[in-house]
Residue, then its C-alpha position, 0 to 999 in steps of 0.5 A: m500500500l505504501y508503495y502505491i502511495l509513493i508512486s502516486i506522489v511521484f506521479l503527481a510531482e511529475l505532473i506538476i513539473a510537467g504542467t509548470i514546463v508547459n505553462h512557461l513554454m506557452r508564455l515563451g511562445e506568446l512572447f515570441r509571437k509578440y516580438s515577431s509581430c513587432i519585427e514585422d511592423s518595423r521591417e520596412n524601417i529596418k530595411s531602410l536603415v540597412e540601406s542607409c548604412t550600406k550607402i554610408s559605408e560605400q561613401l566612407l570607402e570612397l573618402a577614406p583614401i582622400f582623407v589619408k592623403k590629406i593627412q599625409r600632406k598635412i604631416i609633410e607640411l608640418v615636417l617641412n615647417n619644422i625644418k624651415a624653422t630649425l634652419i632659420g634658427t640655426l642661421f640666426w644663431a650662426v650669424k649672431q655667433s659671427i657678429k659676437r666674434n667680430 
């Protein structure tokens, strides 16, 4: 008799666990349906956003080499200006030293 009672208790526990799992799966299915409808509603917006991002990336690919060349030119200009300033400073220093000697 005790054996049958234990089996029935285990069976009821399994039914409760199975019911809980089924309940949670049903709630999860409802959430997926809601998110799916939300995505369906905003599909056109997502599509236009992806197209805009694609166009932006294409433009960046076209403009990147121009930007790099411009930066390289600026770096060369800065280096040349520093060399000019150094040469002029050295020239003034040499002239000043020759004036001091005479």
